C-alpha positions in Angstrom: 7.1 -6.9 19.7 7.8 -4.5 17.7 9.8 -1.5 19.6 11.0 -4.2 21.8 11.9 -7.9 19.8 12.7 -6.6 15.9 16.2 -5.9 14.5 16.0 -1.5 14.0 18.4 -2.1 11.2 16.4 -1.5 8.0 18.9 -3.1 5.7 17.0 -6.1 6.5 13.8 -5.3 5.3 12.7 -7.4 1.5 10.5 -7.3 0.0 9.6 -11.1 1.5 9.0 -8.6 4.9 7.0 -6.3 3.0 4.7 -8.0 2.4 4.5 -9.7 5.4 3.8 -6.7 7.2 1.0 -5.0 4.4 -0.8 -8.2 5.0 -0.8 -7.8 8.6 -1.6 -3.7 8.7 -4.6 -4.9 6.6 -5.7 -7.4 9.3 -5.8 -4.6 11.3 -8.7 -3.4 10.9 -9.9 0.0 12.3 -5.8 0.7 13.4 -5.2 0.2 10.1 -3.6 4.1 10.3 -1.3 2.7 13.3 0.1 -0.2 13.0 0.7 1.0 8.6 2.4 4.4 10.7 4.8 1.6 12.7 6.3 -0.2 9.6 6.2 2.3 6.4 9.9 2.6 6.3 9.9 -1.0 6.9 7.9 -1.5 3.3 9.2 -1.6 -0.1 8.3 -2.7 -3.8 7.2 -6.0 -3.8 7.5 -7.8 -6.8 3.9 -9.5 -6.8 2.6 -6.9 -4.9 -1.0 -8.1 -6.8 -2.7 -10.5 -4.0 -1.6 -7.3 -1.8 -4.0 -4.8 -3.4 -6.8 -6.9 -4.3 -6.5 -7.6 -0.3 -6.4 -3.7 0.3 -9.5 -4.1 -2.2 -11.7 -6.0 -0.4 -10.9 -4.2 2.5 -12.3 -1.4 2.0 -9.7 0.8 3.9 -9.5 2.9 1.1 -12.2 4.3 1.2 -12.2 4.6 4.9 -8.7 5.5 5.6 -7.5 7.1 2.8 -4.2 8.5 2.4 -2.9 5.8 4.6 -4.7 3.1 2.1 -2.4 5.3 -0.9 0.9 5.9 1.2 0.8 1.2 1.0 0.2 1.7 -2.4 3.3 4.4 -3.0 5.1 2.2 -0.5 5.0 -0.6 -2.5 4.7 -0.8 -5.9 7.5 0.2 -8.6 7.6 -0.1 -11.8 6.7 -3.9 -11.3 7.0 -5.9 -15.0 3.6 -7.5 -13.3 1.2 -5.5 -11.8 -1.9 -5.8 -9.5 -5.5 -6.3 -11.2 -7.4 -4.0 -8.3 -5.0 -0.9 -8.2 -7.2 1.7 -10.8 -10.0 0.3 -7.9 -8.2 1.1 -5.4 -7.3 4.4 -6.6 -11.0 5.4 -7.5 -11.8 4.4 -3.7 -9.0 7.1 -2.5 -10.9 9.6 -4.9 -13.5 9.5 -4.2 -12.9 9.4 -0.2 -10.5 12.3 -0.5 -10.7 14.1 -3.7 -7.2 15.9 -2.7 -5.5 12.9 -3.8 -5.9 13.5 -7.1 -3.1 16.6 -6.5 -1.2 14.0 -4.6 2.2 12.9 -6.1 2.0 9.4 -5.2 -0.9 8.4 -6.7 -0.4 10.4 -10.0 2.3 8.6 -10.6 0.5 5.5 -9.5 -2.6 6.8 -11.7 0.1 6.8 -14.2 1.4 3.5 -13.7 -2.3 1.6 -13.2 -3.3 3.0 -17.2 -0.3 2.3 -18.4 -0.8 -0.9 -17.1 -4.9 -1.4 -18.3 -6.2 -1.0 -15.0 
């Protein structure tokens, strides 16, 4: 469906579609990295990313697939007015699973954002 039917124009990417695709990637479980890679270019910052961050945190995927979890977070979180309470916890799990990601610019941006928001 994704390859054969889904529109190819990324101009159609919206925050709503981004949220649905983010939730779909999390539902893929052990196929999370493959699902994320397929839709990553369609992901956009969401006005309210807290539910997706909550699902990511509860899924255990931050520890199993830290680089992919980081990519997801970097794609959906920019500088939203409303934060995501479990973002800091997700980032902690990511860096515990792969300490080298602490030097990643996306990780550092998200960590600074979480600190500013008190998360």
